[in-house]
VMD Tcl script that draws the C-alpha trace (Angstrom):
set ca {
  {24.83 45.94 -16.01}
  {21.18 45.19 -15.35}
  {20.42 41.67 -14.14}
  {19.30 39.34 -16.89}
  {16.01 37.48 -16.50}
  {16.30 33.87 -15.45}
  {15.92 31.82 -18.66}
  {14.24 29.04 -16.68}
  {11.45 31.43 -15.72}
  {11.14 33.66 -18.80}
  {8.97 32.75 -21.75}
  {10.39 33.35 -25.21}
  {8.55 35.11 -28.01}
  {8.07 31.77 -29.76}
  {6.42 30.32 -26.67}
  {4.18 33.35 -26.30}
  {3.02 32.79 -29.87}
  {2.58 29.05 -29.28}
  {0.59 29.45 -26.06}
  {-1.14 32.69 -27.07}
  {-4.71 31.53 -26.48}
  {-4.12 30.15 -23.00}
  {-1.90 33.08 -21.99}
  {-4.86 35.31 -22.80}
  {-6.87 33.17 -20.40}
  {-4.52 32.87 -17.41}
  {-1.66 35.30 -18.09}
  {2.09 35.16 -18.69}
  {3.03 34.65 -15.04}
  {0.83 31.58 -14.81}
  {2.37 30.20 -18.00}
  {5.84 30.73 -16.54}
  {4.85 28.67 -13.51}
  {3.57 25.91 -15.78}
  {6.81 26.03 -17.75}
  {8.87 25.29 -14.65}
  {6.59 22.56 -13.27}
  {7.90 19.02 -12.83}
  {5.03 16.50 -12.83}
  {4.99 12.78 -12.03}
  {2.27 10.66 -13.66}
  {1.81 7.06 -12.50}
  {0.20 4.24 -14.55}
  {-0.23 5.19 -18.20}
  {-3.71 3.93 -19.00}
  {-6.71 5.77 -20.49}
  {-7.05 8.39 -17.76}
  {-3.33 9.16 -17.66}
  {-3.30 9.37 -21.48}
  {-5.79 12.21 -21.31}
  {-4.04 13.91 -18.39}
  {-0.69 13.78 -20.19}
  {-2.24 15.23 -23.33}
  {-3.80 18.14 -21.44}
  {-0.69 18.99 -19.42}
  {1.79 18.58 -22.27}
  {-0.28 20.79 -24.57}
  {-0.58 23.34 -21.74}
  {3.22 23.62 -21.69}
  {4.45 22.16 -18.40}
  {8.21 21.96 -18.00}
  {8.74 18.26 -17.39}
  {6.63 15.11 -17.27}
  {7.82 11.80 -15.84}
  {5.68 8.74 -16.57}
  {6.10 5.65 -14.40}
  {4.60 2.41 -15.68}
  {6.14 -1.06 -15.59}
  {3.38 -2.94 -17.42}
  {3.15 -4.03 -21.06}
  {0.50 -3.09 -23.62}
  {-2.37 -5.59 -23.76}
  {-5.36 -5.91 -26.07}
  {-7.55 -4.37 -23.37}
  {-5.43 -1.20 -23.55}
  {-6.22 -0.67 -27.23}
  {-9.88 0.11 -26.63}
  {-9.51 3.38 -24.73}
  {-5.93 4.61 -25.23}
  {-4.95 6.75 -28.21}
  {-1.14 6.78 -27.94}
  {-0.76 3.08 -28.77}
  {-1.94 0.57 -31.37}
  {-1.67 -3.13 -32.17}
  {1.99 -2.78 -33.14}
  {2.80 -1.98 -29.51}
  {1.36 -5.17 -28.01}
  {3.83 -6.61 -25.53}
  {5.90 -3.42 -25.32}
  {6.12 -1.31 -22.19}
  {3.05 0.91 -22.06}
  {4.88 4.16 -21.29}
  {7.73 3.55 -23.73}
  {5.30 2.70 -26.53}
  {3.39 5.95 -26.02}
  {6.44 8.19 -25.53}
  {7.04 9.18 -29.20}
  {3.44 10.34 -29.62}
  {3.52 12.26 -26.34}
  {6.74 14.03 -27.34}
  {5.34 14.89 -30.75}
  {2.49 16.86 -29.18}
  {4.90 19.38 -27.65}
  {8.66 18.87 -28.09}
  {9.33 21.71 -25.63}
  {8.20 19.53 -22.72}
  {10.89 17.29 -21.24}
  {9.52 13.75 -21.16}
  {11.04 11.03 -18.98}
  {9.98 7.39 -18.97}
  {10.52 5.17 -15.93}
  {9.69 1.48 -16.36}
  {10.32 0.45 -12.75}
  {7.40 -0.78 -10.67}
  {6.11 2.13 -8.57}
  {5.94 -0.20 -5.56}
  {9.74 -0.43 -5.60}
  {10.28 3.32 -5.31}
  {11.69 4.74 -2.09}
  {9.80 7.59 -0.37}
  {12.42 10.19 -1.33}
  {11.75 9.48 -5.03}
  {8.63 11.66 -4.89}
  {10.45 14.67 -3.42}
  {11.82 15.70 -6.83}
  {8.38 16.43 -8.30}
  {6.14 19.44 -7.76}
  {3.00 17.34 -8.18}
  {2.44 13.59 -8.17}
  {-0.61 12.22 -9.99}
  {-1.25 8.58 -9.12}
  {-3.82 6.78 -11.27}
  {-5.37 3.30 -11.36}
  {-3.81 1.97 -8.15}
  {-5.19 0.21 -5.09}
  {-5.97 2.05 -1.88}
  {-2.83 0.97 0.00}
  {-0.58 2.21 -2.81}
  {-2.43 5.52 -3.05}
  {-2.03 6.16 0.67}
  {1.63 5.11 0.71}
  {2.48 7.53 -2.10}
  {0.35 10.22 -0.46}
  {2.33 9.81 2.77}
  {5.64 10.05 0.89}
  {4.48 13.25 -0.81}
  {3.43 14.74 2.52}
  {6.81 13.98 4.06}
  {8.44 15.84 1.16}
  {5.80 18.62 1.28}
  {4.71 17.84 -2.28}
  {1.20 18.00 -3.73}
  {-0.62 14.76 -4.47}
  {-3.56 13.65 -6.61}
  {-5.18 10.23 -6.77}
  {-7.52 9.39 -9.63}
  {-9.11 6.39 -11.24}
  {-11.77 5.09 -13.62}
  {-14.31 2.31 -13.36}
  {-16.31 2.30 -16.55}
  {-18.92 5.05 -16.31}
  {-17.50 6.18 -12.96}
  {-14.38 8.00 -11.88}
  {-12.87 9.99 -9.04}
  {-10.24 12.64 -8.34}
  {-8.80 13.22 -4.88}
  {-6.50 16.13 -4.02}
  {-4.13 16.55 -1.09}
  {-2.32 19.86 -1.55}
  {-1.35 19.95 2.16}
  {-1.61 23.75 2.39}
  {-2.19 25.79 -0.74}
  {-2.21 29.58 -1.13}
  {-3.87 31.19 -4.12}
  {-5.13 34.58 -5.27}
  {-8.48 35.49 -6.74}
  {-9.64 38.82 -8.16}
  {-13.06 40.21 -7.38}
  {-14.91 43.51 -7.39}
  {-14.62 45.22 -4.02}
  {-17.68 44.77 -1.84}
  {-19.01 46.99 0.92}
  {-19.54 43.90 3.07}
  {-16.43 43.02 5.10}
  {-14.94 39.62 4.35}
  {-14.88 36.87 6.95}
  {-11.38 35.73 7.83}
  {-12.46 32.07 7.91}
  {-14.63 31.32 4.88}
  {-14.95 27.56 5.45}
  {-13.46 25.10 7.94}
  {-10.56 24.61 5.50}
  {-10.32 27.97 3.73}
  {-9.14 31.25 5.22}
  {-8.30 34.70 3.89}
  {-4.69 35.73 4.45}
  {-4.52 39.12 2.80}
  {-6.51 41.58 0.67}
  {-5.02 44.26 -1.55}
  {-6.79 46.54 -4.01}
  {-6.17 48.05 -7.41}
  {-8.16 50.31 -9.70}
  {-9.19 48.98 -13.07}
  {-11.59 50.73 -15.49}
  {-12.94 52.94 -12.70}
  {-13.64 49.86 -10.57}
  {-11.86 48.86 -7.39}
  {-10.63 45.28 -7.69}
  {-9.63 43.22 -4.68}
  {-6.72 40.79 -4.85}
  {-7.63 38.23 -2.20}
  {-5.00 35.76 -1.02}
  {-6.59 32.62 0.40}
  {-5.32 29.40 1.91}
  {-6.83 25.93 1.70}
  {-5.67 23.17 4.05}
  {-6.05 19.49 3.22}
  {-6.26 16.03 4.72}
  {-4.43 12.93 3.45}
  {-6.44 10.24 1.70}
  {-6.15 7.79 4.58}
  {-8.04 10.26 6.82}
  {-10.41 11.59 4.18}
  {-11.56 8.06 3.40}
  {-12.94 7.64 6.93}
  {-14.11 11.21 7.43}
  {-17.79 12.15 7.69}
  {-19.66 14.26 5.21}
  {-20.05 17.91 6.24}
  {-23.35 18.74 7.93}
  {-24.53 20.65 4.88}
  {-24.90 17.28 3.12}
  {-26.49 15.31 5.96}
  {-28.54 17.75 8.04}
  {-31.58 17.80 5.73}
  {-33.21 14.65 4.36}
  {-33.43 16.10 0.87}
  {-29.69 16.82 0.88}
  {-28.86 13.33 2.15}
  {-30.77 11.77 -0.72}
  {-28.78 13.84 -3.21}
  {-25.43 12.43 -2.08}
  {-24.25 10.04 -4.75}
  {-23.99 6.38 -3.68}
  {-20.76 6.36 -5.68}
  {-18.99 7.70 -2.58}
  {-20.20 4.71 -0.60}
  {-19.23 2.24 -3.33}
  {-15.75 3.72 -3.71}
  {-15.15 3.46 0.03}
  {-16.51 -0.09 0.02}
  {-14.16 -0.98 -2.83}
  {-11.15 0.38 -0.96}
  {-12.24 -1.45 2.19}
  {-12.49 -4.66 0.19}
  {-9.01 -4.10 -1.28}
  {-7.50 -3.89 2.18}
  {-8.21 -7.59 2.69}
  {-7.73 -8.73 -0.92}
  {-4.21 -7.47 -1.53}
  {-5.50 -4.74 -3.83}
  {-7.55 -7.05 -6.07}
  {-10.99 -6.10 -7.35}
  {-14.01 -8.14 -6.21}
  {-15.18 -10.92 -8.50}
  {-18.75 -12.04 -9.06}
  {-18.43 -14.96 -6.69}
  {-21.09 -15.21 -4.00}
  {-18.50 -14.65 -1.28}
  {-17.07 -11.50 -2.89}
  {-20.50 -10.04 -3.62}
  {-21.62 -10.67 -0.06}
  {-18.48 -9.09 1.40}
  {-18.62 -6.04 -0.88}
  {-22.31 -5.51 -0.11}
  {-21.57 -5.64 3.62}
  {-18.80 -3.07 3.23}
  {-21.14 -0.85 1.20}
  {-23.90 -0.96 3.80}
  {-21.43 -0.24 6.61}
  {-19.91 2.70 4.72}
  {-23.34 4.08 3.87}
  {-24.36 4.03 7.52}
  {-21.07 5.62 8.60}
  {-21.80 8.46 6.19}
  {-25.24 8.86 7.84}
  {-27.03 8.38 4.53}
  {-30.46 6.88 3.98}
  {-30.15 3.18 3.19}
  {-32.86 3.58 0.54}
  {-30.39 5.51 -1.63}
  {-28.11 2.47 -1.82}
  {-30.16 0.19 -4.03}
  {-29.14 -3.17 -5.44}
  {-29.26 -1.81 -8.98}
  {-26.53 0.74 -8.36}
  {-24.36 -1.78 -6.53}
  {-24.70 -4.20 -9.43}
  {-23.89 -1.52 -12.00}
  {-20.85 -0.34 -10.06}
  {-19.47 -3.87 -9.78}
  {-20.04 -4.49 -13.49}
  {-18.01 -1.36 -14.31}
  {-15.01 -2.21 -12.14}
  {-11.69 -2.28 -13.98}
  {-13.05 -1.08 -17.32}
  {-12.12 2.09 -19.24}
  {-14.31 4.32 -21.40}
  {-12.71 7.06 -23.49}
  {-15.45 9.69 -22.93}
  {-15.30 9.19 -19.16}
  {-11.50 9.37 -19.23}
  {-11.73 12.66 -21.13}
  {-14.19 14.15 -18.64}
  {-12.36 13.08 -15.48}
  {-8.98 14.13 -16.87}
  {-10.45 17.50 -17.78}
  {-11.32 18.14 -14.13}
  {-7.95 16.82 -12.96}
  {-5.71 18.61 -15.46}
  {-7.56 21.88 -15.01}
  {-7.10 21.70 -11.26}
  {-3.39 20.97 -11.66}
  {-3.08 24.05 -13.88}
  {-5.05 26.14 -11.37}
  {-2.82 24.95 -8.53}
  {0.39 25.65 -10.42}
  {-0.79 29.12 -11.41}
  {-2.25 29.76 -7.91}
  {-5.04 31.84 -9.41}
  {-8.25 29.88 -8.83}
  {-10.00 27.92 -6.09}
  {-8.52 24.41 -6.02}
  {-10.42 21.15 -5.72}
  {-11.37 20.45 -2.09}
  {-10.96 17.52 -1.99}
  {-12.94 14.57 -3.51}
  {-14.61 14.77 -6.92}
  {-16.80 11.87 -8.03}
  {-17.85 11.49 -11.66}
  {-21.00 9.59 -12.59}
  {-21.19 9.23 -16.35}
  {-24.65 7.69 -16.28}
  {-26.11 10.70 -14.47}
  {-23.74 13.28 -16.02}
  {-22.86 14.55 -12.56}
  {-19.58 15.40 -10.84}
  {-20.24 16.40 -7.21}
  {-17.39 17.52 -4.95}
  {-17.26 16.58 -1.27}
  {-14.84 18.14 1.25}
  {-13.90 15.18 3.43}
  {-11.94 15.93 6.59}
  {-11.75 14.48 10.11}
  {-14.17 16.13 12.50}
  {-14.11 15.96 16.28}
  {-17.25 17.25 18.02}
  {-16.70 19.62 20.96}
  {-17.84 16.96 23.44}
  {-15.15 14.59 22.17}
  {-12.43 17.21 22.31}
  {-13.40 18.18 25.87}
  {-13.35 14.53 26.93}
  {-9.73 14.08 25.91}
  {-7.49 14.87 28.89}
  {-4.80 17.49 28.32}
  {-1.24 16.31 27.83}
  {0.88 17.18 30.85}
  {4.48 17.96 29.87}
  {7.20 15.99 31.63}
  {9.41 18.41 33.51}
  {11.95 15.86 34.66}
  {11.99 12.18 33.90}
  {12.37 9.63 36.67}
  {15.91 8.21 36.59}
  {16.31 4.49 36.05}
  {18.91 2.63 38.12}
  {20.32 5.89 39.35}
  {21.14 7.14 35.83}
  {19.57 10.33 34.42}
  {16.98 9.61 31.74}
  {15.67 11.67 28.85}
  {11.96 12.48 28.80}
  {11.75 11.16 25.22}
  {13.87 8.03 25.61}
  {12.39 4.55 25.67}
  {13.36 2.29 28.58}
  {15.74 -0.48 27.62}
  {14.65 -4.07 28.01}
}
mol new
graphics top color blue
foreach p $ca { graphics top sphere $p radius 0.5 }
foreach p [lrange $ca 0 end-1] q [lrange $ca 1 end] { graphics top cylinder $p $q radius 0.2 }
display resetview
């Protein structure tokens, strides 16, 4: 008897009909990968509403929403899964019936426990964790837990006209198709992207290359203090084009480190402290101080904590599309910080990774391995053991 296809990986005829348009776009194999994906979505506010809609309609296998907070009047302005009848109810539970109705084939799980109470191994059960609308310390803690479990992580948030998406995929392999070129390909395309393998096929009298690439990533805690690549800072014109939103976001996270995650108020003390953080971050990024004007700082602060539906739709579009690309492993993934400026209709992407100049690396003395540890009190000691006190 021939082996039967695994039902967990095989798409039925009904599903092919349901997802026909997107299967034409990214293929059956990609849809099968989506169908088996288990996604965690944290904090169900405007941005997560849009992300859930996009992923559920795309046909992921399972979505778990974690949110312990209740629906407030502020939530009604930018969230479409809830209404006034849900005031006081748990935000995720109130939205669940509408989310399920969009695509009953997707398994939906609601978790009303505070995300801060979760143990690190909680995140190991998900293929991708998407953390939204959290403070910097919580983002980095979840990111670390995902890295320990070798699971992909996204952080995202909105502040009025502004938003961001950060990706830490640890190490991600993907395949792209391109017409074969006579120019040989470089093995290392960028500091983070390399080519692993190239195969060819013939299609309509053309030779098509199937190129397997790998992107490596940095965790948020390192990316947040990493410099901009030289391509953004080497030329004055390029430096002036870097959005001050990157500076303001870093300044906000720096402020939150000392405020317990709270947003700055409009008190003189908070404004002074935030401005200092912004100037320091701008200088660390080697950007011209003239590009950090008081008007942008004021506008950014005025937008903090607010949600706008059009901005949520735009940012979630970038995020959900990247999640789909990563699951299907067929397109270049986000590397690694996307910043959305709704006022300027711009969404630049900056690859932020630690960089050690050659002179720094050469200055660090090599580590000499311990061949045999010195015994203490006549007893043999392990080279890795700590002395007792």
